[in-house]
C-alpha positions in Angstrom: 4.1 5.8 27.7 4.2 8.0 24.5 1.5 10.6 24.2 2.0 11.5 20.5 -1.0 12.8 18.6 -1.8 14.7 15.4 -5.0 15.4 13.6 -4.9 15.8 10.0 -7.0 17.9 8.0 -7.8 17.4 4.4 -5.6 20.8 3.3 -2.9 19.6 5.2 -2.7 16.2 3.3 0.9 15.7 1.5 -0.4 14.8 -2.0 2.7 12.8 -4.6 2.3 10.9 -7.9 4.2 7.9 -7.8 4.6 5.5 -10.7 1.4 6.9 -11.9 -0.8 6.5 -8.7 -1.7 9.0 -6.8 -0.7 8.7 -3.2 -2.5 10.9 -0.6 -0.1 11.0 3.0 -2.0 11.3 6.0 0.8 9.6 8.4 4.4 9.6 6.7 7.9 10.7 8.2 7.6 14.1 6.8 4.0 15.0 8.0 4.3 13.1 11.8 7.9 12.1 12.4 7.0 10.7 15.8 4.3 8.3 15.0 5.1 4.7 15.0 2.6 3.9 11.7 2.1 5.7 7.9 -1.1 5.7 6.4 -1.7 6.6 2.7 -4.6 6.5 0.5 -3.8 5.1 -3.1 -5.4 6.0 -6.1 -4.8 3.5 -9.3 -6.1 4.4 -12.7 -8.0 1.8 -14.8 -5.5 -1.3 -15.4 -2.8 0.1 -12.9 -0.6 -1.8 -10.7 1.9 -2.2 -7.6 3.5 -5.0 -9.2 5.0 -7.8 -6.6 7.2 -6.1 -4.1 8.4 -6.7 -0.5 8.7 -4.5 2.5 11.6 -6.0 4.5 10.9 -4.1 7.7 7.4 -3.2 7.9 3.9 -4.6 7.9 1.3 -3.3 5.9 -2.9 -3.3 6.1 -4.4 -2.7 3.0 -8.4 -1.4 3.0 -10.3 -1.4 0.0 -12.5 2.0 -0.4 -13.6 1.9 -4.0 -13.2 -0.3 -7.0 -12.2 -3.9 -7.1 -8.6 -5.3 -6.2 -6.7 -8.2 -7.8 -5.0 -8.8 -4.3 -1.3 -11.3 -4.3 0.3 -12.5 -1.3 3.0 -14.7 -2.6 1.1 -17.0 -4.7 -2.7 -16.5 -3.6 -4.6 -14.5 -5.1 -8.1 -13.0 -4.0 -10.6 -10.6 -5.5 -11.2 -7.8 -2.9 -14.0 -4.7 -3.0 -15.2 -2.2 -0.6 -15.0 -3.2 2.8 -12.4 -5.4 2.4 -9.3 -5.8 3.7 -6.3 -7.8 3.9 -3.0 -8.1 6.6 0.8 -8.1 5.2 4.1 -9.7 7.5 7.1 -8.1 7.0 8.8 -9.2 4.2 6.2 -10.9 2.4 6.0 -10.6 -1.5 2.6 -9.1 -2.7 1.2 -7.1 -5.3 -2.1 -5.3 -6.0 -3.9 -4.7 -9.7 -6.6 -3.0 -10.7 -9.0 -5.9 -11.8 -12.3 -2.9 -12.2 -13.2 -0.6 -14.9 -13.1 1.9 -12.5 -10.4 3.7 -10.2 -9.4 1.7 -7.4 -9.1 3.7 -3.9 -7.3 2.0 -0.9 -5.6 3.1 2.3 -2.5 1.2 3.0 -1.3 1.1 6.9 2.4 0.9 7.2 4.6 0.2 10.4 6.7 0.3 12.2 7.9 4.0 10.9 11.1 2.3 11.6 11.4 -0.2 9.1 10.8 2.6 6.2 14.2 3.2 5.9 14.8 -0.6 4.4 12.3 0.2 1.7 10.6 -1.6 -0.8 12.1 -4.1 -2.8 10.7 -5.0 -6.2 10.4 -8.9 -7.2 8.5 -8.4 -10.1 10.9 -9.5 -12.5 12.2 -12.9 -10.5 10.4 -16.1 -10.8 8.1 -17.1 -9.4 6.3 -13.8 -9.4 7.3 -13.3 -13.2 5.0 -15.8 -13.9 1.9 -15.4 -12.1 0.3 -12.9 -14.5 1.4 -13.4 -17.9 
């Protein structure tokens, strides 16, 4: 049994800007290489999005902290607000759009960590995803 544990204080969080969004990494391969799960808080500006994509070898849980999300999983869409969450299996196409008037903040929990190397695959230019939000 693995006994790995790690506390992360606010001052230790690794902030990065990616695709115009702020990512606040609490756990990732650089900060906690022995952890099997990653967690990041994402802050999206009004009108921003993480277009249709998939993680071939990682599942993902999204938990909405603040704002309004238009969450897609394949062809299904739901509006999510604070306290709502969604689980997404590996290799399932999904997207999240800030559908509100304010910033959208959510936690993304991804695992297993060994799936990180397989990356994130953009599907936004492929049918049917390219037609969902015309």
